[in-house]
LUMFI-966151 format. One record per atom (N, C-alpha, C): residue number from 1; atom name; x, y, z. Coordinates in nm, 4 decimals, decimal comma. Example, Ala and Ser with C-alpha at 12.3 -4.5 7.8 and 13.67 -1.06 7.14 Angstrom:
<rs>
R    k   a        xx        yy        zz
R    1   N    1,3190   -0,5690    0,7800
R    1  CA    1,2300   -0,4500    0,7800
R    1   C    1,3200   -0,3300    0,7800
R    2   N    1,2850   -0,2250    0,7080
R    2  CA    1,3670   -0,1060    0,7140
R    2   C    1,2900    0,0030    0,7870
</rs>
This chain:
<rs>
R    k   a        xx        yy        zz
R    1   N   18,6458    9,3882   21,1777
R    1  CA   18,5462    9,3625   21,1676
R    1   C   18,4206    9,4017   21,1474
R    2   N   18,3418    9,2789   21,0657
R    2  CA   18,2625    9,3185   20,9601
R    2   C   18,1378    9,4502   21,0327
R    3   N   18,1557    9,5200   20,9626
R    3  CA   17,9901    9,6175   20,9684
R    3   C   17,8821    9,5872   20,8587
R    4   N   17,7966    9,4936   20,9848
R    4  CA   17,6819    9,5268   20,9241
R    4   C   17,5977    9,6270   20,8783
R    5   N   17,5964    9,7591   20,9617
R    5  CA   17,4763    9,8062   20,8679
R    5   C   17,4200    9,8778   20,8004
R    6   N   17,5039    9,8661   20,6756
R    6  CA   17,4679    9,8258   20,4784
R    6   C   17,4599    9,6611   20,4526
R    7   N   17,5076    9,5456   20,5016
R    7  CA   17,4260    9,4649   20,5145
R    7   C   17,2462    9,4517   20,4064
R    8   N   17,1746    9,4395   20,2629
R    8  CA   17,0940    9,4295   20,2777
R    8   C   17,0112    9,2857   20,3136
R    9   N   16,9615    9,3411   20,3769
R    9  CA   16,8159    9,1950   20,4507
R    9   C   16,7735    9,2430   20,3642
R   10   N   16,6464    9,1122   20,4027
R   10  CA   16,5064    9,0242   20,4003
R   10   C   16,4092    9,0794   20,3279
R   11   N   16,3924    9,1900   20,4548
R   11  CA   16,3476    9,3264   20,4755
R   11   C   16,2997    9,4034   20,3484
R   12   N   16,4660    9,4492   20,3936
R   12  CA   16,5604    9,6107   20,3171
R   12   C   16,4948    9,5501   20,0812
R   13   N   16,5090    9,4379   20,1249
R   13  CA   16,4738    9,3833   20,0379
R   13   C   16,3440    9,4010   19,9820
R   14   N   16,2700    9,3194   20,0195
R   14  CA   16,1007    9,3345   19,9891
R   14   C   16,0611    9,4596   20,0246
R   15   N   16,1119    9,5958   20,0752
R   15  CA   16,0980    9,7400   20,0786
R   15   C   16,1558    9,7885   19,9256
R   16   N   16,2149    9,7565   19,8861
R   16  CA   16,3423    9,8333   19,7744
R   16   C   16,2024    9,7222   19,6827
R   17   N   16,1994    9,6492   19,6465
R   17  CA   16,0527    9,5749   19,5577
R   17   C   15,9193    9,5790   19,5643
R   18   N   15,8751    9,6183   19,6645
R   18  CA   15,6834    9,7215   19,7295
R   18   C   15,7428    9,8801   19,6142
R   19   N   15,8560    9,9832   19,7342
R   19  CA   15,8082   10,0772   19,6093
R   19   C   15,9074   10,1079   19,4896
R   20   N   15,9697    9,9868   19,4180
R   20  CA   15,9652   10,0142   19,2830
R   20   C   15,8510    9,9425   19,1630
R   21   N   15,8052    9,8488   19,3028
R   21  CA   15,6095    9,8597   19,1907
R   21   C   15,5563    9,9877   19,2057
R   22   N   15,5263   10,0155   19,3295
R   22  CA   15,4532   10,1759   19,3484
R   22   C   15,5266   10,2774   19,1933
R   23   N   15,6443   10,2302   19,2596
R   23  CA   15,6243   10,3629   19,0809
R   23   C   15,5948   10,2971   19,0042
R   24   N   15,6005   10,1505   18,9587
R   24  CA   15,5530   10,1559   18,8052
R   24   C   15,4323   10,1147   18,7726
R   25   N   15,3820   10,1547   18,8757
R   25  CA   15,1727   10,1456   18,9092
R   25   C   15,1750   10,3418   18,8867
R   26   N   15,2321   10,3937   18,8952
R   26  CA   15,2417   10,5603   18,9371
R   26   C   15,2455   10,5587   18,7363
R   27   N   15,4036   10,5165   18,7031
R   27  CA   15,3682   10,5529   18,6210
R   27   C   15,2700   10,4649   18,5108
R   28   N   15,1750   10,3762   18,4940
R   28  CA   15,1714   10,3124   18,4468
R   28   C   14,9917   10,3830   18,4039
R   29   N   14,9714   10,4114   18,5424
R   29  CA   14,8691   10,5361   18,5184
R   29   C   14,8710   10,6112   18,4825
R   30   N   14,9779   10,6673   18,5175
R   30  CA   15,0210   10,8307   18,4382
R   30   C   15,0203   10,8578   18,2895
R   31   N   15,0482   10,6761   18,2268
R   31  CA   15,0627   10,6134   18,0983
R   31   C   14,9197   10,6124   18,0620
R   32   N   14,8139   10,5726   18,1311
R   32  CA   14,6958   10,5541   18,0747
R   32   C   14,5844   10,7552   18,0577
R   33   N   14,6142   10,8062   18,1608
R   33  CA   14,5678   10,9308   18,2995
R   33   C   14,6090   11,0014   18,0490
R   34   N   14,6708   10,9687   18,0229
R   34  CA   14,6751   11,1421   17,9375
R   34   C   14,7610   11,0789   17,7832
R   35   N   14,6418   10,9054   17,8271
R   35  CA   14,6679   10,8140   17,6574
R   35   C   14,5447   10,9224   17,5439
R   36   N   14,4475   11,0270   17,6207
R   36  CA   14,3369   11,0808   17,5195
R   36   C   14,2527   10,9896   17,5015
R   37   N   14,0977   11,1000   17,5490
R   37  CA   14,0511   10,9963   17,4736
R   37   C   13,8970   11,0435   17,3699
R   38   N   13,7722   10,9427   17,3215
R   38  CA   13,7309   10,9717   17,2326
R   38   C   13,6035   11,0298   17,2417
R   39   N   13,5417   11,1336   17,1993
R   39  CA   13,4275   11,2152   17,3011
R   39   C   13,3507   11,2504   17,1279
R   40   N   13,2394   11,1451   17,1016
R   40  CA   13,1054   11,1837   17,0062
R   40   C   13,2179   11,2085   16,8846
R   41   N   13,3451   11,0794   16,8768
R   41  CA   13,3595   11,0265   16,7928
R   41   C   13,5007   11,1246   16,7568
R   42   N   13,5032   11,2444   16,8060
R   42  CA   13,6330   11,3090   16,8014
R   42   C   13,7889   11,2744   16,9618
R   43   N   13,8508   11,2597   16,8875
R   43  CA   13,9734   11,2988   16,9753
R   43   C   14,0388   11,3672   17,0782
R   44   N   14,0504   11,3288   17,2024
R   44  CA   14,0368   11,5126   17,2859
R   44   C   14,2081   11,3888   17,3632
R   45   N   14,2713   11,5092   17,3813
R   45  CA   14,4611   11,4695   17,4085
R   45   C   14,3764   11,4785   17,5626
R   46   N   14,4473   11,3781   17,7025
R   46  CA   14,4138   11,4033   17,8502
R   46   C   14,5040   11,4519   17,9039
R   47   N   14,6145   11,4814   17,8085
R   47  CA   14,7749   11,5330   17,9084
R   47   C   14,7444   11,6832   17,9828
R   48   N   14,8781   11,5928   18,0795
R   48  CA   14,8351   11,7357   18,2023
R   48   C   14,7441   11,9211   18,0782
R   49   N   14,9126   11,9063   18,0558
R   49  CA   14,8525   12,0634   18,0136
R   49   C   14,6624   12,0975   17,9312
R   50   N   14,6709   11,9655   17,8097
R   50  CA   14,4497   11,9780   17,7880
R   50   C   14,3934   12,0166   17,9115
R   51   N   14,4866   11,8896   18,0176
R   51  CA   14,3456   11,8782   18,1214
R   51   C   14,3257   12,0238   18,1627
R   52   N   14,3910   12,0545   18,1823
R   52  CA   14,4179   12,2999   18,2148
R   52   C   14,3732   12,3497   18,2029
R   53   N   14,3336   12,3228   17,9724
R   53  CA   14,2899   12,4148   17,9580
R   53   C   14,1917   12,3496   17,9156
R   54   N   14,1136   12,2578   17,9139
R   54  CA   13,9441   12,1683   17,9300
R   54   C   13,9087   12,2239   18,0716
R   55   N   13,9780   12,2365   18,1462
R   55  CA   13,8755   12,2793   18,3156
R   55   C   13,8807   12,4552   18,2868
R   56   N   13,9430   12,5046   18,2015
R   56  CA   13,9335   12,6553   18,2480
R   56   C   13,8314   12,7126   18,0927
R   57   N   13,8409   12,5763   18,0270
R   57  CA   13,7932   12,6134   17,8909
R   57   C   13,5521   12,6120   17,8856
R   58   N   13,6408   12,4886   18,0529
R   58  CA   13,5148   12,4821   18,0544
R   58   C   13,4398   12,5680   18,1586
R   59   N   13,4766   12,6408   18,2763
R   59  CA   13,5154   12,7313   18,3491
R   59   C   13,3803   12,8555   18,3133
R   60   N   13,5218   12,9148   18,2163
R   60  CA   13,4236   12,9803   18,1019
R   60   C   13,3006   12,9787   18,0502
R   61   N   13,2210   12,8154   17,9541
R   61  CA   13,1798   12,8367   17,9612
R   61   C   13,0982   12,8129   18,0891
R   62   N   13,0032   12,7062   18,2079
R   62  CA   13,0506   12,7382   18,3434
R   62   C   12,9208   12,8889   18,3470
R   63   N   12,9951   13,0067   18,2789
R   63  CA   13,0153   13,1382   18,3109
R   63   C   12,9236   13,2306   18,2263
R   64   N   12,9112   13,1186   18,0927
R   64  CA   12,8423   13,1910   18,0027
R   64   C   12,8242   13,0349   17,9960
R   65   N   12,7209   13,0709   17,9624
R   65  CA   12,6314   13,0009   17,8562
R   65   C   12,6028   13,0071   17,7356
R   66   N   12,6250   13,1179   17,6284
R   66  CA   12,6307   13,1159   17,5612
R   66   C   12,7882   13,0997   17,4771
R   67   N   12,8895   13,0779   17,5194
R   67  CA   13,0628   13,0622   17,5198
R   67   C   13,0673   12,9496   17,3887
R   68   N   13,0983   13,0263   17,2902
R   68  CA   13,1663   12,8816   17,1789
R   68   C   13,3430   12,9018   17,1608
R   69   N   13,3791   12,8235   17,1914
R   69  CA   13,5156   12,8396   17,1386
R   69   C   13,5858   12,7118   16,9996
R   70   N   13,6276   12,7821   16,9221
R   70  CA   13,7475   12,6775   16,8678
R   70   C   13,8800   12,5698   16,9153
R   71   N   13,8440   12,4474   16,9222
R   71  CA   13,9092   12,3225   17,0271
R   71   C   13,9730   12,3065   16,9184
R   72   N   14,1151   12,2796   16,9308
R   72  CA   14,2095   12,1939   16,8138
R   72   C   14,2155   12,0589   16,8331
R   73   N   14,2096   11,9625   16,7436
R   73  CA   14,2415   11,8349   16,8291
R   73   C   14,2780   11,7552   16,6908
R   74   N   14,3362   11,6547   16,6217
R   74  CA   14,4265   11,6001   16,6351
R   74   C   14,4063   11,6090   16,4911
R   75   N   14,2794   11,6131   16,4806
R   75  CA   14,1804   11,5753   16,3189
R   75   C   14,1584   11,6945   16,2855
R   76   N   14,2102   11,8876   16,4091
R   76  CA   14,1653   11,9741   16,2730
R   76   C   14,0334   12,0029   16,4225
R   77   N   14,0572   12,1897   16,3850
R   77  CA   13,9504   12,2984   16,4909
R   77   C   13,8594   12,1565   16,4305
R   78   N   13,7836   12,2095   16,5535
R   78  CA   13,5724   12,1841   16,5605
R   78   C   13,5222   12,2830   16,6639
R   79   N   13,3838   12,3750   16,7016
R   79  CA   13,4607   12,4156   16,7483
R   79   C   13,2635   12,4103   16,8534
R   80   N   13,3450   12,3983   16,9752
R   80  CA   13,2960   12,3861   17,1199
R   80   C   13,1892   12,4791   17,0998
R   81   N   13,0633   12,4100   17,1448
R   81  CA   12,9235   12,5687   17,2180
R   81   C   12,9962   12,5106   17,4110
R   82   N   12,9259   12,5913   17,5094
R   82  CA   12,9356   12,6136   17,6151
R   82   C   12,8480   12,4236   17,6808
R   83   N   12,7679   12,3855   17,6517
R   83  CA   12,7337   12,2059   17,6712
R   83   C   12,8242   12,0975   17,6206
R   84   N   12,8704   12,1789   17,5300
R   84  CA   12,9502   12,0933   17,4497
R   84   C   13,0973   12,0391   17,5896
R   85   N   13,1124   12,1302   17,5430
R   85  CA   13,2443   12,2122   17,6569
R   85   C   13,2285   12,1428   17,7494
R   86   N   13,1602   12,1879   17,8477
R   86  CA   13,0615   12,1530   18,0163
R   86   C   13,1312   11,9777   17,9832
R   87   N   13,0048   11,8654   17,9005
R   87  CA   13,0575   11,7598   17,8216
R   87   C   13,1816   11,6846   17,8796
R   88   N   13,2758   11,7524   17,8178
R   88  CA   13,4666   11,7589   17,7619
R   88   C   13,4595   11,7622   17,8922
R   89   N   13,4648   11,8379   17,9298
R   89  CA   13,5154   11,7948   18,0860
R   89   C   13,5238   11,6879   18,1316
R   90   N   13,3483   11,6913   18,2163
R   90  CA   13,3129   11,5875   18,2723
R   90   C   13,3862   11,4274   18,2558
R   91   N   13,3947   11,4661   18,1110
R   91  CA   13,4219   11,2890   18,0376
R   91   C   13,5221   11,2765   18,0518
R   92   N   13,6927   11,4053   17,9971
R   92  CA   13,8100   11,4194   18,1358
R   92   C   13,8574   11,3441   18,2457
R   93   N   13,7635   11,4498   18,3032
R   93  CA   13,7945   11,4307   18,4127
R   93   C   13,7279   11,2637   18,5161
R   94   N   13,6330   11,1864   18,4759
R   94  CA   13,5677   11,1120   18,4624
R   94   C   13,7025   10,9626   18,4087
R   95   N   13,7772   10,9799   18,3035
R   95  CA   13,8552   10,9386   18,2725
R   95   C   13,9809   10,9444   18,3593
R   96   N   14,0669   10,9839   18,3792
R   96  CA   14,1118   11,0843   18,4973
R   96   C   14,0652   10,9657   18,6268
R   97   N   13,9997   11,0064   18,6387
R   97  CA   13,9781   10,9472   18,7924
R   97   C   13,9282   10,8225   18,8051
R   98   N   13,9465   10,7583   18,6215
R   98  CA   13,8911   10,5674   18,7204
R   98   C   14,0367   10,5168   18,6512
R   99   N   14,1550   10,6428   18,6220
R   99  CA   14,2850   10,6360   18,6070
R   99   C   14,3739   10,6310   18,7591
R  100   N   14,3118   10,7331   18,8450
R  100  CA   14,3678   10,7200   18,9713
R  100   C   14,2650   10,6039   19,0155
R  101   N   14,1961   10,5755   19,0737
R  101  CA   14,1267   10,4754   19,0623
R  101   C   14,1488   10,3130   19,0225
R  102   N   14,1943   10,2824   18,9101
R  102  CA   14,2960   10,2304   18,8743
R  102   C   14,3814   10,1382   18,9608
R  103   N   14,4505   10,3002   19,0496
R  103  CA   14,5905   10,2503   19,0662
R  103   C   14,5639   10,2735   19,2206
R  104   N   14,4241   10,3307   19,2910
R  104  CA   14,4198   10,2594   19,4186
R  104   C   14,4204   10,1209   19,4939
R  105   N   14,3745   10,0693   19,3702
R  105  CA   14,3207    9,9592   19,3656
R  105   C   14,3643    9,8538   19,3200
R  106   N   14,5082    9,9184   19,2340
R  106  CA   14,6577    9,7926   19,2871
R  106   C   14,7264    9,8632   19,3232
R  107   N   14,7820    9,9501   19,4234
R  107  CA   14,7973    9,9525   19,5587
R  107   C   14,7787    9,8815   19,6674
R  108   N   14,6139    9,8741   19,6857
R  108  CA   14,5521    9,7575   19,7847
R  108   C   14,6583    9,6441   19,7720
R  109   N   14,5676    9,6082   19,6303
R  109  CA   14,6571    9,4779   19,6144
R  109   C   14,7332    9,5170   19,6049
R  110   N   14,8268    9,5001   19,5720
R  110  CA   14,9803    9,5182   19,6276
R  110   C   15,0186    9,5064   19,7800
R  111   N   14,9684    9,5774   19,8857
R  111  CA   14,9208    9,5921   20,0672
R  111   C   14,8621    9,4573   20,1136
R  112   N   14,7877    9,4239   20,0013
R  112  CA   14,7237    9,2632   20,1083
R  112   C   14,7756    9,1360   20,0667
R  113   N   14,8732    9,2371   19,9081
R  113  CA   14,9612    9,0316   19,8831
R  113   C   14,8374    9,0119   19,7695
R  114   N   14,7807    9,0992   19,6728
R  114  CA   14,6985    8,9369   19,5883
R  114   C   14,7808    9,0392   19,4929
R  115   N   14,8531    9,1043   19,4748
R  115  CA   14,8678    9,1980   19,3426
R  115   C   14,9984    9,0909   19,2226
R  116   N   14,9851    9,1167   19,1536
R  116  CA   15,0176    9,0277   19,0539
R  116   C   15,1130    9,0371   18,9024
R  117   N   15,1473    9,0950   18,8651
R  117  CA   15,2370    9,1529   18,7820
R  117   C   15,1132    9,1422   18,7315
R  118   N   15,0780    9,0468   18,6475
R  118  CA   14,9796    9,0927   18,5075
R  118   C   14,8788    9,2251   18,5480
R  119   N   14,8538    9,1959   18,6580
R  119  CA   14,7384    9,3472   18,7562
R  119   C   14,7869    9,4460   18,5521
R  120   N   14,9346    9,4763   18,6669
R  120  CA   14,9522    9,6350   18,5733
R  120   C   14,9424    9,6644   18,4225
R  121   N   14,8911    9,5455   18,3955
R  121  CA   14,7519    9,5923   18,2215
R  121   C   14,6464    9,5681   18,2466
R  122   N   14,6034    9,5743   18,3238
R  122  CA   14,4471    9,5029   18,3201
R  122   C   14,3927    9,6635   18,3471
R  123   N   14,2388    9,6389   18,3362
R  123  CA   14,1940    9,7076   18,4541
R  123   C   14,1908    9,8451   18,4188
R  124   N   14,2706    9,9105   18,3062
R  124  CA   14,2751   10,0471   18,2289
R  124   C   14,1892   10,1800   18,1547
R  125   N   14,1205   10,2420   18,2046
R  125  CA   14,0127   10,3317   18,0940
R  125   C   14,0762   10,3238   18,0047
R  126   N   14,0062   10,2433   17,8920
R  126  CA   14,0905   10,2451   17,7487
R  126   C   13,9708   10,4517   17,6949
</rs>
């Protein structure tokens, strides 16, 4: 007797391919999200740890308009005042949200059958 319960069907193969594409899209979003941004000619790290630190600094800046801190960048330390810290946090947040928005667009295209492999490298914020 043949056990067909382990057979690979067209549907299960399609579902596996779809899941692999979803994983690839999420990985590409993460790469774009954590690639960093340039703010006023200064490189800002957008890795997850840096996002958290920027959020904390921005909160301090919102609570105390005289707050100033030394922020470490790839080029060395820069002094950021409260207003600039809030602007940096807003720029980082906009960048991160743009990455998630692009991921959502690609998942929608995958869902509605318009996704192509070339789309994976297109449309990400820089």
